[in-house]
N, C-alpha and C positions, 0 to 999 in steps of 0.2 A: 918601516913604515907599509912596505909591500905585504910582510907577513898580518899586518893588523886587517888590512884589507881582504886578504883572501880569508881569514878569519870570519869577518863580518859576513861576507858572501855565503860562506858556509852555514852559517847560523840562520840566515834569512832563507836559504835554500831548505834548509830541515824545519824550519816554523812552517814555510809554504807548503811543504810535502805532508807534514802532520795536520794542517788546517785542511787539505785535499783530500787526507783518509778520512778525518772528521765528517767532512760534508758528505763524503760518499756512503760513509756508513750511516748517517742520519736521512739520506735519501731511500737507500735500502730498506731501512727498518719502517720507514713510512709507507713504502710501496707494499712490504711484506703484510703490514696491518690492514692496508687498504684492501689488498687482496683476501686476506681471510674474512674481512668483514663483509665484502661481498659474497663470497661464497658460503658463507653463514646466511645471509639474508636468501639466497635462492634455496638452501634446504629448508628454511623455514617455510618458503611459498610452497614449494614442492610438499612438504608435509603437510600443510594447510590444505592444499588442494587434494590430496589423498584421502586426509580426513573428512574433507566435505563429501569425497566421492562413496565413501564408504557409509557415511550417514546416509546420504540418498540413496545408496542401494538397501540399506537396510529398511529405511523408510518404505522403499519400492515393494519390498517382502511383505511387511507388515500390512500394507495397501493392498497387495495381492490376496494375501490371505483372507483378509477380511472380505474382499469383495467375492471371493470365490465361496467363502462360507453364507454370503447373502446369497448368491445365485442358487443354492440349493433350497430355497424357501419359496421360489417361484410356482412351483407346480402345485403346492397346496393351496397358495393365494387366488391361482385362476378358478379353482372349484368352489370358493366362498364367495358367492354374489351377496350374501347378506351384509359382509363387511367390505364390500368392494370400494364404497365411497371413502371409508377411512383409511383403507390401505393406500388407494390411489393417492391422497394428500401425504402419507408419510413416504411414499415411493418417490414422488416428485422433489421431495426435501432431500432424500437419500442422492438420487440422480444429481441433483445440482452440487450437492455438497462433494461428492465423487468427481465431478467435471473439474470442480476448482482444484482439488488435490493433484489431478492429473496436469492440470497447467503448471502449479507449482514445481512440482517434480520435473518439469521439462527444463528448467534453468539451473546448471550445474554450478554457477559461480556465487549465488547470492545466498549467504548464511540465513539472512532474514525469511526469503522464500522457504528454506528448509524449516526453519523454528515455526513459521506458519503453517506448513505442510504437516508438522508432528502434531500440533494442537488440532488442527482438523481431522487427522487420521483417528486422533482419539475421541473426536466428537462422532466420527464416522463408526467407530467400534460401538460407542454406546446406542447409538440408532440400530445397530444390527442386532444389539441384544434385545432391544426393546421391539423389534420386527419379530425375532426368534420367539419370544415370549407370547408374541401376538399369533404368531403359526401354530403354536400349542393349542391356544383358544381354536384357530381354524379347524384343525386336525379332530379336535374334540366335537365341534360341530358338525363335521361331515360325518363322523360315527354315529351322531345321535340322529341327523338326518336320515340316513341310509337304515337305521334300524326301524326309525319311523315310517320310511317307506315300504320296508319289508311288512311291518306289521299290517299296514293299510291293505297291501295287496293279498294277505293271506285272510284278513276278514272279509276284503271284497269277494273273493272266492267262495267262501262259506255263506254269505249274505246274498247271493245271487238271486236265487229262487224266491227268497222272502222279499226283498225288494223289488223284483218284478211283480210280483203279485201286488203288491202294495201302490204299484204305479210309480215307483222311484227309479233313481237312475244309480244303480250299484258302481258306476265304474266312475262317479265323480268324485274328486277328493275334495273339490270345493263347489259348495251349490251357489251359485252367482244369484244376485237379486234381479229378478225379471223386471221389464220396463213396465208391467202392469201392477206393480208394487209402490210405483212412483208417483205417478200421475195423482192429482186431486189431494195431494199432501197440504194440511193446513198451515199457516205460518206459526202454529203454535204446538205444545207438546200435545199428542194425540194418545193418550194409553188406552189399550184395551185389553180385555179378560178375555180369554178364551174358553168357551165352554167346555166342560169336561163331562165323560159319562158317569153318570150316578153310581155309585156302588163299587167304584174302583179306587185305587189306593192313589191317585194322582192328585197333585196339588194345584189350587186354584191360586192365580197370581191376581192382585189389587195394588192399587196406588203406586203404580210405577213412575218413576221420575229419573229424568237424565238431564243433566247439568253440564255445561262447559265451565270450565274454570281457568283463571288467571291467575298464576303465582308471581306475586310482588313483595320481596323481602321478606319471604317466610309466611306471607298472608294469602290466603286464598278468596278470590272474588271473582263472582258469576259472571259472565259475559256471554253475548250473542255473536260475538265477532270472532271468525275463524281465524284470522291473524293472530289476534292478543290470546287466543286458547293454548295453554300449556298441558292440559289433561282432562277428560271427560269422567264424571263420577255419575253412579247411579245408583239406585237403591229401589225395592219393592217388597211387597208383602206376601208370604205364602201361607196358605191355610188348608188343613186337610181333617175333616170331622169323619171321615167314613171309616178309615182302618188306623189302627195304631202302628205308629212309626216312631222308632227309637232314634234312628239316624238316617239322614238322606243327603242327596247331593242334586243340585241343578245347574245346568250349563247355560253360560250367558254368551249371547253373541251379539256384536255391535258392528252393524254393516256400514262402512263410509260412502259417501258419495259416488266413489270411482267403483263402488262393489266389492271392495275387499273387505276382510275381516280385521278390526282394529286389533292388535294385541300389543303388550308389554314389550315382549321379546319373544323368540321362537321356543324359549326353554318354558314358557309357562302357558302356550297354548297346544293344542292338540286336535284330535278329531274324535267324532262321536257318531253312531248311528242313530238317524231319524227316520218316519214314515216315507219321506221325500230322496232320502239316500244319505250320502256320508258327508257331514259339515265340520268345518272347522270352527271350534269356539274360542272365544276371547279370554274368557277364565271359566274355572268350575269352583263351585261353592259348596263345601261340606259343612253340615251343621247337625246338631242333636234337636230332637222335635218331639214335643208332646201332643197326643191328640187332641185335635181341636185348636191349637194354639195358634195366634197370628203372630207370625215370626218374619220380621224386617230384616231382609239381607241387604248387604252393600257391598261395591266394588269399585275400583277407580282404574283407568287405563291412561297410562302417558302415550304420547307421540311426538315425533319431530316437527311434523309439520301438519297441521289441518287445513283440510279444503271447505270451500264454502259448498252448502248443500244440505242434505238431509241424511241426518246419523239414525238408523233404524236399531231399536233395540229389541231383541228376542230372548224369550225365557223357555228353556226347555227341560223337562222332567220327564225321565223314562222314554227318551225320543220323542215326545209329544210336545207341541209348542202350546205353551199355558198362557202366555203373555207377550202382548207386541205394542212397542210405541215408535213415535218418531220425533226426533228433537233438530229443527232446523237451525243451521248456522249461517250469517249472512258475510 
């Protein structure tokens, strides 16, 4: 009986020992798995953070390169006054977008901000390319303006004596409209034919017309309202019965109420010599001509904004005024 109890206790002890080993092994396995999972999670976060930092650094390099390329364009823009208004608008948009990207790149933790910054940098690069193309136009304009100024200076030097003898001002690049030409203008068109010397090859200009046009859905309608005016159109008839002329050219000058010459663009205009000095013309009309023919010539000038007041049309041939009229806009 005593041996039976001893064997039973021994069996129970062995079972308890095995159960203890099983429990210890289970707890150890679970602890090891938990530690590995935790370590893996830390590694992923670290890797994700490094990836975000690398992406942000890459975006910053692209952004810095884009801004550096943009900075090279400033000097040419500062010399292009005729394009200043349009460029100011583009530059304001550029600076606004640049500031937005700078704020987004300051946040190191947000993937959403980095993605938004990437899209905005792409947009910024597109704007820089557009401004770079505009810069090429500015440089071309500067070259043409410098060439025009040099030509004017050379012509002024050679024409000084002639202009002084005729009472002109050879140093003037633009002949402003004097105040004496404005008072007394009637509220209607007042074309005038300038008498020319008989026996010369100068044209006589008649039937001068000057109209303000409003363009609506491709249709042109005449108006007297300066605010509604989109362009100015004119025509006149030239005739010469004295001398045979195969081809000729006349200069058209349209003077605005502010005294400046109306032009389609800087490329379509230039200067010519008159008895009063050098003038800027609005357009130059070349045409074929037969002796005694009544030739009607037409022109059209567009503008961004037309002011109220009197618009003066002048027609010149060989430096002599052959026709003049006034068109008022209210």
